[in-house]
C-alpha positions as a printed NumPy array, in Angstrom:
array([[ 44.745, -34.246, -15.946],
       [ 42.202, -36.923, -14.728],
       [ 42.081, -36.317, -10.758],
       [ 40.521, -38.15 ,  -7.997],
       [ 40.099, -37.525,  -4.369],
       [ 39.362, -40.994,  -1.997],
       [ 37.32 , -39.384,   0.761],
       [ 35.712, -36.534,   0.994],
       [ 35.93 , -35.301,   5.015],
       [ 38.332, -32.868,   6.492],
       [ 41.414, -33.136,   4.387],
       [ 40.84 , -34.72 ,   1.031],
       [ 37.514, -32.318,   1.069],
       [ 39.624, -29.695,   1.428],
       [ 42.119, -30.71 ,  -0.939],
       [ 39.256, -31.044,  -3.423],
       [ 37.705, -28.152,  -3.078],
       [ 40.907, -26.172,  -3.614],
       [ 41.656, -27.74 ,  -6.865],
       [ 37.858, -27.409,  -7.81 ],
       [ 37.992, -23.613,  -7.511],
       [ 41.5  , -23.296,  -9.671],
       [ 39.021, -23.926, -12.658],
       [ 42.35 , -25.462, -14.421],
       [ 40.341, -27.931, -16.763],
       [ 41.21 , -31.072, -14.795],
       [ 38.58 , -33.455, -14.85 ],
       [ 38.391, -33.883, -10.631],
       [ 36.666, -36.447,  -9.179],
       [ 35.462, -37.464,  -5.362],
       [ 34.873, -40.766,  -4.201],
       [ 32.746, -40.448,  -1.126],
       [ 30.101, -42.692,   0.674],
       [ 26.917, -42.403,   2.712],
       [ 25.669, -38.929,   4.142],
       [ 28.81 , -37.079,   2.713],
       [ 27.911, -38.568,  -1.142],
       [ 24.052, -37.855,  -0.733],
       [ 25.439, -34.218,   0.716],
       [ 28.159, -33.407,  -2.202],
       [ 25.545, -34.695,  -4.849],
       [ 22.323, -32.174,  -2.827],
       [ 25.009, -29.305,  -2.523],
       [ 28.084, -29.644,  -3.97 ],
       [ 31.016, -29.842,  -1.801],
       [ 30.728, -26.865,   0.135],
       [ 33.554, -24.899,   1.702],
       [ 33.488, -22.452,   4.544],
       [ 35.594, -19.653,   5.473],
       [ 35.619, -15.752,   6.352],
       [ 33.672, -14.936,   3.597],
       [ 30.796, -17.715,   3.916],
       [ 30.377, -20.54 ,   2.25 ],
       [ 31.396, -21.941,  -1.122],
       [ 28.837, -24.437,  -3.345],
       [ 31.458, -26.202,  -5.645],
       [ 29.849, -28.742,  -7.924],
       [ 32.447, -31.731,  -8.126],
       [ 31.413, -35.337,  -9.753],
       [ 31.252, -37.673,  -6.642],
       [ 30.292, -41.399,  -6.997],
       [ 30.837, -44.798,  -4.365],
       [ 31.698, -47.032,  -6.964],
       [ 35.698, -46.175,  -8.277],
       [ 34.728, -48.34 , -11.741],
       [ 32.27 , -45.726, -12.881],
       [ 34.995, -43.229, -12.388],
       [ 37.923, -45.112, -14.037],
       [ 41.614, -45.165, -14.185],
       [ 43.028, -41.986, -13.271],
       [ 46.376, -39.998, -13.846],
       [ 46.68 , -38.976,  -9.837],
       [ 44.531, -40.227,  -6.975],
       [ 44.769, -39.022,  -3.598],
       [ 44.073, -41.236,  -0.85 ],
       [ 42.753, -38.789,   1.943],
       [ 41.014, -41.526,   4.274],
       [ 41.42 , -42.348,   7.966],
       [ 43.922, -45.22 ,   8.39 ],
       [ 41.493, -47.5  ,   9.707],
       [ 39.56 , -47.257,   6.375],
       [ 42.408, -48.671,   4.315],
       [ 41.094, -52.404,   4.639],
       [ 38.385, -50.899,   2.534],
       [ 40.086, -48.972,  -0.164],
       [ 41.813, -51.818,  -0.643],
       [ 39.364, -53.981,  -1.975],
       [ 38.208, -51.245,  -4.067],
       [ 40.573, -48.704,  -5.232],
       [ 41.806, -50.766,  -7.877],
       [ 39.612, -49.314, -10.803],
       [ 41.444, -46.053, -10.427],
       [ 44.711, -47.748, -11.199],
       [ 46.622, -47.692, -14.106],
       [ 50.151, -48.377, -14.224],
       [ 51.062, -44.687, -14.766],
       [ 49.039, -43.446, -12.008],
       [ 50.264, -41.621,  -9.393],
       [ 49.064, -42.537,  -6.012],
       [ 49.296, -40.245,  -2.664],
       [ 48.694, -41.104,   0.516],
       [ 47.623, -38.124,   2.726],
       [ 47.08 , -38.889,   6.14 ],
       [ 48.121, -39.242,   9.519],
       [ 50.699, -41.931,  11.114],
       [ 53.111, -44.61 ,   9.626],
       [ 52.148, -46.202,   6.197],
       [ 52.046, -49.215,   5.495],
       [ 54.775, -48.337,   2.527],
       [ 57.639, -47.062,   5.079],
       [ 59.984, -49.766,   4.31 ],
       [ 59.507, -50.222,   0.738],
       [ 62.536, -48.089,  -0.159],
       [ 66.031, -50.174,  -1.318],
       [ 68.765, -49.678,   0.57 ],
       [ 67.514, -48.412,   3.495],
       [ 67.881, -49.652,   7.331],
       [ 65.34 , -52.438,   7.521],
       [ 64.221, -52.582,   3.912],
       [ 61.284, -54.664,   3.263],
       [ 59.885, -54.786,   6.707],
       [ 56.312, -55.645,   6.996],
       [ 54.313, -53.981,   9.607],
       [ 51.401, -56.772,  10.456],
       [ 50.105, -53.446,  12.219],
       [ 49.142, -51.987,   9.09 ],
       [ 49.252, -54.387,   6.472],
       [ 48.876, -57.866,   7.569],
       [ 48.306, -59.644,   4.98 ],
       [ 50.306, -57.594,   2.378],
       [ 47.017, -56.237,   0.365],
       [ 47.731, -52.725,   0.458],
       [ 51.465, -53.057,  -0.911],
       [ 49.505, -55.41 ,  -3.727],
       [ 47.414, -53.298,  -4.708],
       [ 48.967, -50.156,  -4.512],
       [ 52.517, -50.648,  -5.785],
       [ 54.773, -48.636,  -3.763],
       [ 56.453, -47.179,  -7.187],
       [ 53.545, -45.276,  -7.794],
       [ 53.28 , -43.941,  -4.419],
       [ 54.226, -39.828,  -3.086],
       [ 53.495, -39.448,   0.618],
       [ 52.38 , -36.432,   1.817],
       [ 52.901, -35.097,   5.481],
       [ 49.543, -33.048,   5.947],
       [ 50.782, -30.16 ,   8.776],
       [ 47.346, -28.059,   8.521],
       [ 43.78 , -28.146,  10.101],
       [ 40.562, -28.698,   9.002],
       [ 37.153, -30.243,   9.886],
       [ 34.108, -31.346,   8.57 ],
       [ 31.102, -30.826,  11.118],
       [ 28.601, -31.811,   8.841],
       [ 28.949, -34.259,   5.87 ],
       [ 29.84 , -32.58 ,   2.519],
       [ 31.049, -29.517,   4.444],
       [ 34.979, -28.817,   4.628],
       [ 35.41 , -25.553,   7.455],
       [ 39.921, -25.006,   7.097],
       [ 41.479, -24.416,  10.414],
       [ 45.056, -23.356,  10.887],
       [ 48.049, -24.376,   8.61 ],
       [ 48.641, -24.593,   5.08 ],
       [ 51.423, -26.726,   5.207],
       [ 51.993, -30.244,   2.696],
       [ 55.669, -31.914,   2.557],
       [ 55.382, -33.984,  -0.439],
       [ 57.883, -37.015,  -1.216],
       [ 58.406, -40.202,  -3.209],
       [ 58.207, -43.314,  -1.354],
       [ 60.242, -44.971,  -3.795],
       [ 62.78 , -42.145,  -5.298],
       [ 63.464, -42.139,  -9.185],
       [ 60.909, -39.933, -10.99 ],
       [ 60.999, -36.144,  -9.72 ],
       [ 59.474, -34.735, -12.517],
       [ 56.293, -36.475, -11.338],
       [ 56.601, -35.343,  -8.118],
       [ 57.429, -31.932,  -9.456],
       [ 54.133, -31.569, -11.177],
       [ 52.413, -32.163,  -8.064],
       [ 53.793, -29.871,  -6.15 ],
       [ 53.079, -27.311,  -8.289],
       [ 49.568, -28.693,  -9.01 ],
       [ 49.057, -28.306,  -5.115],
       [ 51.037, -25.209,  -4.657],
       [ 48.976, -23.413,  -7.787],
       [ 45.747, -24.9  ,  -5.637],
       [ 46.928, -22.435,  -2.978],
       [ 48.74 , -24.527,  -0.392],
       [ 52.188, -23.979,   0.75 ],
       [ 53.859, -27.023,  -0.578],
       [ 57.429, -28.492,  -0.019],
       [ 59.205, -31.3  ,  -2.152],
       [ 61.159, -33.556,   0.474],
       [ 63.816, -35.879,  -0.714],
       [ 63.397, -38.069,   2.526],
       [ 59.866, -38.152,   2.9  ],
       [ 60.486, -40.997,   5.588],
       [ 62.081, -38.404,   7.599],
       [ 59.138, -35.591,   7.45 ],
       [ 56.403, -38.629,   8.355],
       [ 58.684, -39.845,  11.919],
       [ 58.695, -36.368,  12.521],
       [ 55.445, -35.501,  12.427],
       [ 54.679, -38.879,  14.378],
       [ 56.991, -37.771,  16.865],
       [ 55.118, -34.919,  18.131],
       [ 51.602, -36.199,  17.884],
       [ 51.629, -39.835,  18.365],
       [ 51.274, -38.922,  22.681],
       [ 49.373, -35.939,  21.999],
       [ 46.186, -37.574,  20.185],
       [ 45.656, -41.071,  22.246],
       [ 46.345, -38.669,  25.542],
       [ 43.679, -36.071,  24.462],
       [ 41.522, -38.944,  22.925],
       [ 41.215, -40.695,  26.556],
       [ 40.984, -37.189,  28.842],
       [ 39.251, -35.488,  26.357],
       [ 41.768, -32.726,  26.919],
       [ 42.848, -30.138,  24.78 ],
       [ 46.398, -29.807,  23.504],
       [ 47.085, -27.064,  26.123],
       [ 46.101, -28.821,  29.002],
       [ 47.983, -31.851,  27.992],
       [ 50.773, -29.925,  28.337],
       [ 49.936, -27.916,  31.651],
       [ 50.318, -31.269,  33.132],
       [ 53.422, -31.951,  34.348],
       [ 53.359, -35.904,  35.243],
       [ 51.329, -36.191,  32.149],
       [ 54.195, -34.09 ,  30.356],
       [ 56.586, -36.078,  31.266],
       [ 55.36 , -39.579,  30.326],
       [ 55.14 , -37.844,  27.091],
       [ 58.587, -36.838,  26.868],
       [ 59.889, -40.414,  28.315],
       [ 57.663, -41.713,  25.09 ],
       [ 58.937, -39.543,  22.915],
       [ 62.739, -40.434,  23.422],
       [ 61.613, -44.019,  23.136],
       [ 60.206, -42.996,  19.23 ],
       [ 63.754, -41.156,  18.835],
       [ 65.985, -44.042,  19.664],
       [ 63.375, -45.739,  17.092],
       [ 64.313, -43.134,  14.755],
       [ 68.2  , -43.293,  14.793],
       [ 68.341, -46.884,  14.157],
       [ 65.833, -46.646,  10.982],
       [ 67.508, -43.856,   9.525],
       [ 64.986, -41.052,  10.693],
       [ 67.235, -39.061,  13.286],
       [ 65.567, -36.334,  15.02 ],
       [ 67.464, -33.31 ,  15.652],
       [ 65.011, -31.728,  18.112],
       [ 64.804, -32.485,  21.549],
       [ 61.157, -33.398,  22.921],
       [ 60.868, -29.821,  25.147],
       [ 61.607, -28.266,  22.017],
       [ 58.601, -29.461,  19.895],
       [ 56.513, -29.293,  23.079],
       [ 57.271, -25.471,  22.799],
       [ 56.145, -25.492,  18.862],
       [ 53.147, -27.414,  19.88 ],
       [ 51.894, -24.823,  22.752],
       [ 52.037, -22.268,  20.445],
       [ 48.801, -23.506,  18.747],
       [ 46.704, -23.342,  21.376],
       [ 43.608, -25.128,  22.654],
       [ 43.375, -27.342,  20.189],
       [ 41.502, -30.797,  19.579],
       [ 43.279, -33.218,  18.304],
       [ 42.189, -35.307,  15.535],
       [ 41.631, -38.246,  17.518],
       [ 39.95 , -36.725,  19.962],
       [ 37.422, -34.971,  17.607],
       [ 36.926, -39.071,  16.182],
       [ 36.47 , -39.706,  20.037],
       [ 33.652, -37.457,  20.228],
       [ 32.147, -38.257,  17.142],
       [ 32.242, -41.728,  17.828],
       [ 34.17 , -42.548,  14.569],
       [ 37.118, -45.47 ,  14.746],
       [ 40.35 , -44.402,  16.387],
       [ 43.882, -44.422,  14.557],
       [ 45.328, -46.158,  16.912],
       [ 47.298, -48.452,  14.921],
       [ 49.083, -46.071,  12.263],
       [ 49.955, -43.18 ,  15.467],
       [ 51.151, -46.107,  18.332],
       [ 50.955, -49.686,  17.655],
       [ 53.2  , -49.386,  13.894],
       [ 55.393, -47.83 ,  16.356],
       [ 55.752, -50.749,  19.22 ],
       [ 56.063, -53.154,  16.711],
       [ 58.97 , -51.131,  14.6  ],
       [ 60.46 , -50.602,  18.393],
       [ 60.136, -54.607,  18.349],
       [ 61.304, -55.671,  15.091],
       [ 64.386, -53.122,  16.363],
       [ 65.046, -54.258,  19.233],
       [ 64.631, -50.722,  20.499],
       [ 62.389, -51.518,  24.08 ],
       [ 59.339, -49.062,  24.417],
       [ 58.06 , -49.386,  27.784],
       [ 56.309, -45.623,  27.947],
       [ 54.763, -46.516,  24.228],
       [ 53.643, -50.265,  25.194],
       [ 51.768, -48.273,  28.298],
       [ 50.367, -45.389,  26.321],
       [ 49.319, -48.296,  23.426],
       [ 47.769, -50.41 ,  26.433],
       [ 45.923, -47.782,  27.412],
       [ 44.153, -46.092,  24.354],
       [ 43.588, -49.619,  23.06 ],
       [ 41.144, -50.966,  26.541],
       [ 39.691, -47.006,  26.148],
       [ 39.07 , -47.389,  22.539],
       [ 37.521, -50.996,  23.096],
       [ 35.558, -50.156,  25.505],
       [ 33.621, -47.655,  23.944],
       [ 33.396, -49.691,  20.394],
       [ 35.702, -47.395,  18.477],
       [ 39.033, -50.311,  18.324],
       [ 38.135, -53.952,  16.996],
       [ 38.132, -56.26 ,  19.723]])
């Protein structure tokens, strides 16, 4: 098969490296830009673990038209880069291309599934002009919930962290064989992969857990354990999580766990830096819309009050604008 990874950062680079090491005969390509592309062309994609650094030769380009139509395209960019993806990804996509979205937060296609609560709802915070929905049709999409950590300390170098789990599910169910083949492909590459019967619930569950932790850590510079250690901040998180859980009940994404139970799981991960804190420290744009703005918008549309989420959004948006990490 022809497989392209769009985005060679921490997650996209890890997926590409794992696939490349399998030597399955698949034709693998990377869409990368700038210093990352230069590093991959000069040194290969590098992956570092306890045994050292491996250099993997993978075709990389910044122009999708030179790569051509693919069987599988895995989109692994920050949600802040999706507007640019919408203008450039078309040459990779044919009518049978399987498009996998491996990213944080609410995806633009979240309400595309028919016969579900609020089906057809377009989220202005994520796809205001419908460009993403037009170029990447929902029936070709498979969502990927990433439950692992990975970092890219320098362009073209991938350093895996804790966790190894991927959850995959169709945006619109109907092609189980395609989903099964993708699960097998990524499992063979060394990931712990699960097929989901309802990927929307899995997306909402992860969002419910990291919607508060990410922006609070970015604003304060605190690791996750310190956020949980402060009783006032912890109480604020629980209130925001209760609002998100109420929205989930309204949209068919019920969460059975309590906020306290979810926090106990987070505490087991130790003193880690969230992805948004890492972005803030590196001066990269923050994924506010997919993680917070969209939740507030959904709350408004389904008539669930979100006073704590509103406060969180206002604060992190102001912080990010003050540091040139979010559009004015």
